[in-house]
N, C-alpha and C positions, 0 to 999 in steps of 0.2 A: 537728737538722741532719743529713742523711743523709750517710754517709761517701761516697757518690758525688756529693755536691752539687758544683756547680762551684767554689764557693768553696774547698773541700778540693782539687780537681783542680788549680786555679789555683795554690795554694800549693806543689803539687808541680812544676808546669809552671815557675813562675817561679824555682825553684832552678836550672833549666837556662838557658844563654844563649838569647836569643829565637829564633835560627835553628834550634838543636836542638829547642826546645820546639815551633816551627812543624813540624819533621819527625815528632816524636812524635804530634802531633794529627793529622797526615796518615796516619800508620800506623794510628791508631785508626780513621779514616774508612774506609781501604781494608779493614780488618778487617770493618767494619760491612757493607761491601758484599757480602762473601762469606757473610754470615748473613742470608737472605732473611726468615726468620720474625721475627729481632730487628729488622731494618730496617723491615718492615711495621708492628711494635709501635711504634716510635718515630714513625713517619710518622702513625699513627693518633693517636698523643699530641700530636704537635707541629705538623702541617700544618693549617692553617687553610683550608679551602675554603668560602667564604661567598659567595652570589649579590652580595651588596653591594660585594665587593671584586674580582669577576673581571672582567676586561678582555680585549679581543682587539685585537691590533695587528698589522699586516702578515699577517693570516690566522692568527696564533698566539695561542691563549688563554693569559693569565697569571692563574692561578687567585687569586694574591694579589700585592700590588705589592712586595713585600719580597725583594730579590735579594742575592746575595753580590757585592761588588765585585771587579774584577780585581785580581790580585796574590797571592791566596791559592793559587788552583789554577792554577799557571803552565803545568801540561802535561797538563791534562785528566785528571787522575788521580782525582778526587773527585766526578765528576759524579753518579753513581749513588746514593750515600747522602745527597747534599744535601737533597733533599726530606723526609728522615727527620729533619733539623734544623727544618725548616719553611719553607725558602726557596721563593719562588714561581718564581724563576729564577736562573740563575747567568751569571757572565762568566768565561771562561777566559783564560789568558794574563798577561801580554803575551807572545805568541810572535813570534819573529824568523824570518826565511828559514833561516838557518843556527843550528846550536846555539852557545850561548855561555855562558861560566862567570859572567859578571857581574863585578862589581867585586870588589876584595880584601876579605877578612873581617879584623876585624868590620865589618858592614855593615847590620846591624839592631839598634835599640837601644830599650828601654822607657824611657818617661819617666813613671815611676809617679805621681809627683807630681802631673803633669798628665793622667792618665789618656790618654796619647797614646803613639804610636809615631814613631820617626824611621828612615827606611830609605834606603839607598843601595845597593840591590841591584844594579840595572844590567841589567835584563832577563835575568836568569840563566833559561835554558830550554833544552829538548832540541831545539828547532827545528821548523819547519814539518812535515818528514815524520813525526817521531814524533808530533805533534799530529793529523796527518792519520789515522795508524794508530789512534790512540785513538778519533777521531770515527766511523771506519768501523765499529767494534765497537758503536756506539750507534744504529745506523739505526733501530732499532725505538723509540728513545726520544723521547716526545713532550713532554717538559720543555722550556721555553724556554732557549736556550743562546746567548749572546753570545760572539763570538770577538775578543779584543782584540790588535791587531797593531801591531808596532813595526819600525823599522829596525835591522840590526845595528850595534853600536858602531864596528866598523871600516869602515863603508859611509860615505864622505864625503857631506856635505849635497848637493853638485851631483849625486850618483846616488842620493839616497833615494828619489826617486819610483819607481825601479826595484824597490827592495825592497817597497815597498807594493804595486805591480803584481803581483810575483810572488805575494805573500800573498794578495792578493784572488783572483787565478786559482786558487790552491790550495784555498782554502776557499768558493769561490763556490757550491758546491752543499751545504755543510755549515753547522750552526748556523742560528739563527733571525736573527741580525743580526751584522754585523762594526762594531767600533769601531775608529777611527783614532787611535792613540796619538801625538801629537806634544807631549805636555804633561808627560811625566816630567822630573824635574830631574836624573835619574841617568845619562843618556847625553849626553855632550858635544854641544852644539850643536842638541840635538832641539828644545827650545823655540823656537829661531830659525825653525823651519819654520812656526810659527804666524803666516803673513803671507799676505796676499792672494792673491799670484801662486802660491805652492805649493799652498795650499787649493784653488783655482779648478783647478788643473791636475790635482791629486789626485782630486778628485770628478769631474771631467769624465772623466778616464781610468777611474775606476771604473765610471761609468755606461754606459761601452762594453763593459766585461766582463760585468756581471751586473745584474740588477735586485734583487738581494737588498738590504735596508736597510743603508745605511751611515751610521754615526753619528760625530761629531767629539766627543772628550773634550778639554776645555780645562783650563787652569791657573787656579788662584785668585789669581794674583799680577799680573794686568793690571788695569788701571782698567775700571770697567763700560762706559765708552764704547768702548773697545778691544775688549773681550770681546763686546759687542754687534754691533759692525762685523765682526768676524772671523766670528762665527755667521752673520750675515745674508750673508756672501760664501759660506759652505759651504752655506746652504740654497739660495741662488739657483744654485749649482753642482750641486745635487742631494742635498745630506745629507738624511737622513730622520730625523735627530734630533740632540740636544745632550745630552752627558752633563757635568755640572759638579759638583764639580770633582775635580782630581787633588790631590796633595798640594802643601803650601806650602813656599816657601823663606823665609818671613819667620821668621827666627830671633829677631827681637825679641819674639815671643809668649812666650817663656820664657827663664829664666836657665839652664835645664837642658840646652838644646839644643847639639847639635854644630854645627860651622860648615859642615857639608855634608850632602847628602841631604834628602828631603822629610819633613815633619811631617804626620801624619795623627792622627785621634783628637779628643778634646774641645778641644784647642787650636785646631782648625780649625773648629769648629762655627759660631760667628759669622761667621767670615770667609767661609766656603763659602756660608751662608745669605744673607749680604748681596749677594755676586755673583750668586747664583742669583736672589735677588729681582728685581734689576735686569733680568736676563735674561728672567725670567718676565713682568715687566711689557712688555717690548719684544716678546717673542716669543711669548707665549701665543696660541695659535690657530693659529700659523704653522707649528709642527713639534712633534714629540714631544720632551718634556723629561724628563731622569731626573736626580735629585738625589743627590749622594753628598757626605759629609764631615762627620763628627763626629756623625751621627744616632744618638741614644742612647735614645730613648723614642718612644712613639706621638705624644706631643705635638710632638715635634720632626719626626717624620716628617708629621704633620697640617699643620704650619706649611710645610713644603715643598710639600705638595700644594696647599694654598690659594694659594701663590705661583706655581703652575704645573706641578708635577711630577706626571706620570702614573704613574711608577715611581720607588722610591728604593733605594738599595744601601747595605749596611753592611759592614764589615771590621773596622777596628781596635777600635770599641767592642765587638764581639763578644768580642775577647781579654779585655777587662775585665769585661764583663758576663755573658759566658757564652751558649750556644745559647738559653737561655730568653727572651733578649731579642727573638728573631724571633716567637716565638708572642706574646709581651707586645704588641710593636708592632702585630701584625695584629688581635689581640682589641681592643686599644686603639683602633685605627682603627675597627673596627665601632661601638664605643660612642661615640666622639666624632662619627661621621657621623650615628648616629641622635639623638644630643643635639642636633644642629644641623638635624635634621629632613630629613636627606638619605635618599633611598631607594637611591642607587648612588654610589659614589666619583666618578664622572664628574661628577656635579653639584658636587661640592666643588673638582675641580681647577681652578685658575685663580680660585677664588671671590674672591681678592683684586682681581681686574681686571674681574670680569664687570659691576660696576654703575658703572664708570668712564666 
C-alpha cells in the first residue's frame, strides 16, 4: 500500500475533528489548483471521458454523470481542481444572500461504524457577493457548475421568497443550473417551505427573471406520495429538474446519531433510493432527475440510473472511500452498460420503467 494511499491519508485526517479535516482537504485542493502540471496529471489519471457516458443537458456537456454534491464547496473555492479528481460536474453552495457563520460548533460528526456523516452546519458561507466574485474569475471554465441557493437563517419564512429572488438575480448569468434548497434540516423552518403555494410562487418568480435551469432539491423524510406531489407542482411551475435527496432526520437509522442535524452516507442509501425510485416511476420522462444519497459504488449508481437518474452525486461516501471512488464508479458504469448491451447511458436511464 502506497504511503500516499487514501487509507493512510484517512487515518491522518480522522485524527482531526471532521470540520478541521474538511478544511485540510480544502487546502490540499486549493494547492493542487496552483500546480497546473500536477493537476493535469491527476486529471489524465482520474477523469473518465467516454462516449458511452457523455450527455448534454441545457446546452451543456456532462462528460461523465458523477458530480460532487452541494455542501463540500460552500464558497466556490475548489471548482478548478475537481475535474482532477474525476468529477464530471460540481454543485457549489449552499450560498445565502448575506454571509453567515452557521450553527454553533461542534456541528459535524462522523458516524464511523455506519460509514455516515451527521451535520448541523446551517448554511455557513461567505455570502452571494463573495461567490459571485469567485464565479467571475471562472468565465473561461466550461465544466458544468450548479449553484445551490438557500435563505438566510434570520430571514423569516414570510420573507423567504425575497431571499431566493435576490439569489436568482445575482446568479442568473453564472453556472450551468441553479438549485433551490428548501430541504436542509439545519435552518429552522426551511423544510416548511416544501409546500405547494411557496414552490409555485418561487418557480413562477424565477421564470420571470431567467431562463437558466432551476432545479428543486427535496428531503428524504416525506412520503413518496407527498414527494411526488411537490415535485409535480414544481415541474408545472417551471422547474427543470429534481434532485433527490438531501440529508435525513430519521435518527432511528442508528444508535450512534445525535438528535439534531441531518444524516448522510451509507445510512441514507436505501432510504434515498426508495424515495428516488418512487419519483422515477412517476416522473421519468417528464423532467431531469438527479440522485444523491449514500451512493458508494458503480452498482448503486447504476441502480439509480435505471430508476430514472440522468446524473448522480456523491459526497459523504467520498470521505470514507476516497477520491478513487469517482473513477471506480465511472469505469464501473461503462462496464455495466456494456454488459447489458447498451451503447449509451441514455438507453439505461429509466430502464426500470421503459417496458411498463
